[in-house]
N, C-alpha and C positions, 0 to 999 in steps of 0.2 A: 596346409591351409592354417587348420588349427592352432600349430604351435608358433605360425608366424602373428597371426593375432594377440595369443599370450605375450610374445617377444614386444610387440609394439605398443602394448597396453603397460608391461613392464619396465618400458624405456621410459613413457610418460609420465608413471609414478615417479620413477628415480628424477626426471626433470622438476617434477613439481613439489619435490622432496626438498633437490637442491635450491631451488626459488627461495622457498621458506626458509633455509637455513642462511642463504645468502641475505634474505631481508632481514632476518634478525640480528645476523653480524655487522649491518650496515646500521652506523648512528644513526639514531632520529634527528630530525632539525629540531632538538629542544635546546634553545640557546643558550639557557643556564646551565646546562650539562656541557656541550661543544665550545662553549667561548671561554677564553682565560683558564685553561684547564689547570695550570699550576698553581695559580693563587690561591692563598689563605682566603681571602676575601676580595669583593670588587664593586665596585658599583659605576653606572652610567648615569650622569645627569645632564639635561639641557639647560646651559648656562642661564638664559634670560628669565625663564619661567620657574627655574629649580625643579621641573619634573624631572621624577626617576624614569627612567626607560628600562634598565635592566639592573640586577643587582643579586648578589651571593653573599650570605655571611655578613653583611653592609654594616650588622652593629655588634659586631663582636670585636671587643677590646683587644688592639695587638701593637707591638712597639711601632712607633712610625717612623722611626730614624731620620733623616735629613729631613722629611717632607714637614718635620715641625717649624721648620723655617718657613712656611708660609705664614705661619701665624707672626713671626717675628718681621717679615716683611710687610704685612698689615698693618702692625703697629708703627713700624719706622715710616709708611706713608702717611698715616693718620698724623703722627706726630708733625710731619712736615703741613698738613692742610692745615692744622690747629695754630700753626706757627709758634710752636714749641721748639722746633729746629729748623734749620736749613739746610739745603742740598750741600752748599759752601763752606759748613761748618767744620771745623777741624776736631777729628777725635783722637785722645791720646791713648795709645793703647797701653792695657794695665798687664800687670805679671800673670794675673790669672787668664785673661784672653790671651796671651801669646802664649800659653801652655795648654791650651785646649787639647790638643793631639787631633787624631783623626782627619780627615779632609780640611785641610788650612793652605795658607799663602802667605806661611812663615814670617807673620810680620814681629817683631820686636819689642819688649818692653819700652816704653818710652818714645815710640815710634809715632808720627801722626800722620793720619789719612782724612782725607773730608767723608763728609755722610755718602756724599755721592757714588766714590770709588768703593767704600767698604760696600754699598748695597751691589753693587757691579760683582763683588769678589762673592757675595752669597748668592745673586743670582747666577751667575756664571759657574763658580769654581765650588758652589756650597760648601763655603770658607766656614768651617766652625768659630774660628778666631775673629773674622768679621764679627760674625753674629753675635757674638757673645761682646765684643768691644761695643758694638749699636745699644746692646740691652744695657749695658752700664752707664752709657749717655745717655739714654732714656729715661730710665728709673735710677739711675745710681749705682744699683746693684743688680747681678743676674738674679739675684733672690727677687728683690722686689719686681723687677721686670715678669718674672714668671707668675706672680701676683695677679701683674696687667693682662697676664697672656690668658691663664684660667678664667677672670672675669669677662673679657671679650669674646671667649668660647662659649660662657652659661648664654651670652646676648645672643651670640647667633644660634644658640639652639643645639650646641654640640655637647648631647648630655652623657655622652661615653668618653669624655678625652679629659686626662690628666695631665699637665704639661706640669715636669720638674726641674728644666731647664731651657735655654734658647735656641738651642742647635740641633739636638736629637741623638747626642752619643746615649748609650742605652744607660739608663739607670732606671731599677725596680721600681714599677708603678707608674711610668711615664709612659703612656698608651692611649690611642686614639682610634678610631675605626674609619673606616671607608666612607661610609655617610658623614661623618665628621669632617672629615679632610676637605670632600666636596663642596661642604657647607663655607669652608674656610676659604678654599679656592676661590669659590663664585664670589665671595666678599672680596678678595682681593682684585680679580679681572673684572667684575663688575663696576669697583669702586674706584680702581686705579687702571684703567685702560693702556694708559702711557707706559707702563712697567714692562708690555709685552715687548718692546722694544730692547729692552736690556735682557728680558729672559731668551728671545731668540738671537741674540749676539753669538755667534758660533766661537770668535776668539777675540780676544783684548790684551791690554797690557795694564800694570799699574806700575807705580814707581816705588820702590821702598829708598825711603831717605833716613838713615841713621849716623850714627858717629863715624861709621867707617864709609861713608860718603853715599851716593845714588846707585842703585841696581834698578832694572828692571825687570817684572816677573810676569811669565805669561801666562793666561788664563784662558783656560779650554772648558767648553760647555758640557756638562755631566750629560747632558740631555741629548742623546743622538738621533732621537726622531727628528731633529731639526733637519736632517740631513737627508730623510727619505720620506717623511710624511706629509701630504698636500694639504695646505692650511694650519700647520701647526703653530701655536701662540704662545705655548710654553708648558709644563710649569717648573714642576721639582722633583727629583731624585732622593731616593734614600736607600741607603745600604748599612747593616751593621749584621754580624751573623745571627741576632738574635732576630731582629725583623727580618732577614733575608732582603730580597731586592722588590723596590717599591718605586712607585710613581704616580705621580697625578700629573696626567697628561692633556692640556687644553686645545681646541683645535676649533676652527670657524670656515665654513663652507656655505656659499649660498645664504648669507645672512642667518646662518643658525651655529650657535657655538655649543660645543659640547665639551662636559669635562668627565674623562673615566680616571677612576683610581684603582690601582692595581697594588695590593699588599702580599707579600710574603711569596715572591715568585720564586721559580726554581732558580734562576740565573739573570746576570743583566739584559743579556739581549733577549731572553723570554719575555721580561716585565715590558719591554718595549712593543713586541711582537703583539702579546696581548692586549696592549693598551690599545694597539692598532686595531684589533682586531673588534673592539668595544666601540670604538669612534665609527668605524667602516660602517657597523651594524646601526648606529644610529643614523648616520649620513643616508645611508642606504635604504632605512624605512621610513623616517620622520622629516617633517619639516615645521616651520614655525607659522602661523599667522599672527602677525603684530597689528595693534591697535593705533589708535592716533600717538604718536610720540609724545614725549613730555612737553610741557608749556603749550601743547597746539591748542587752541583757543575754539571750542566747539558749540559756544553759543553764548546767550546773556539771558539775565534774570533781574528782575525789577527787585532794587532796595529802597526802603523806606528813611526819610529824614537824613538823606545823604545828598552832598553837592551836585552828585547827577542822579537820575532816576532808573538807570541799570548799569549793570556791570557784566563786563567780558569773563566768563567763566571757561578756565583751562584744565587739562590732565595734569596732575600731579607725578604722575610717572608713565612709563612706557610700559603696557602691559602687553605679554606674548603668551601664546599658548600653542603648545605641540599638537601635531594632529599625523594620523599616519598618511604617508604620502598614498596610498591607496585612495583615501578620500580625496578624490582630486577636484571635487566642486564644494568642497565646505568652504560656507560661507560665515565670515566674522563680522555682527553688526554688534551695535551697543545702543544703549537708551539713558539718557542722563536725567537725574533726580537731583531737584534743588532742595535745599533747606527753607521754610517758609516759617514766619516772614524773617529776611534780612533786612537788621536795622542796623545805619551807619553809627558810627566808623567801621570800617572792615580794613585790616591791613592787606597788602598784596600778599598772596600764599596762603590766607586766610582758608581753612575749609570750609566750602559753600555748598557743597552737594557729593554726590554719590554717582558713580557709572557703572550700570551692569553689564556685563559682555555675555553674548549669546554666540554658540556654533550652532549652526543649523537650528536653529530656534530653542536651543538646549542652554540653558544658564551655565557657564563656565568658570566667572569669577566677577569681581569686583574691586573696583577701584576710587580713590578719592577725586574729588573735583577743588579746584582754588580759584579764589577772586587772582583775577590778571591785571590787578591795579589797585592802588591806595585808594577808598573813598572816605574823602573828610566828612565829617557831622556837616549839615549844612548851615546856613548865617541864618539869621533871622530874617531876612530880606529873601532867602532863598525859600524860607519856611512858610510866608505869609499866604501864598495860593495853595499850598497844602493845608495849612490851617483852617483856610475858608472855605474850601471841598468838604474839609471833614464835618466843619460847623453846620454846615448847611444841609449834608448828608444825616446829619444827627436829630436835625430842626424837622425834618420831614415827618 
């Protein structure tokens, strides 16, 4: 009996030891270690708020390869918005642009393409020749365009980025970070949501028109996530031997947009898988609470010496806040504070107050309030009742 008891105890000790070994060998659910395992750096950002949900080495400057073109696309779209260029403008391809090398659509010097088609080549085929041609068209030269790129990067708070070309071909000192790439990706998709249609086009064509005649050239999207990731909206891939495999991937589900940036993944397939892992994590664990949308009238406030006595007040922007899905009953509330006194004239869009936002009673952010209309200065006739009222008040 005694030997049986010893055997049972020995067996239990073996089971307990094996369990501890197995537990030690099983990876803990530390997302920073288990997600995007091969990437040199990564970041996961919520699109509307800019909140960072996950990151690793997000401020390490690395070669960004063709993700550089996100900034090129941003400046192109902003140039269209300001009227500097139009989508139907014809751009003549220079010798410099035509001989870029790397990923390209093989345009010839002297060939003409519209801005719209060149942007299509950048978005779908990551064409270096198209990117450089557009940089020259906007700024006069690629060098001058690079100055615009770096200026815009500074405005966006991209503190660890230095651009040296418009397309992302490897050049010593041409660097960015996962965080900075997320910032410019957010600026592009938030400011120009219509570009999503082009970014998610799987295949298309352009027409080459040269002295030898016309020929059709096929474009195939470099972002293979379009084929399998639910809700994918873009954005941009990149590869050079120095940068390895990179991607800035954007996706939207249940009214929440996410930006996943992978830099320096092991191979092309892995970068997409790892970007998908980050996006999956975000969609599984977070949701967005959205305040009143931009332009929503949230109240009215008195104004002095105007042609009206009160003005409608509206939100200047849509504010969104990320909360864990586990907070099922999170309530977003807000409180308006108006500037006093408001004195006419006031233009539509002028700042007239501030909105404070609260989640479960805790302050989480602020936003500006604007006048929803123009308010002119009161005429003499309109001012008489006001002056009489003020006179009798002072004479008491």
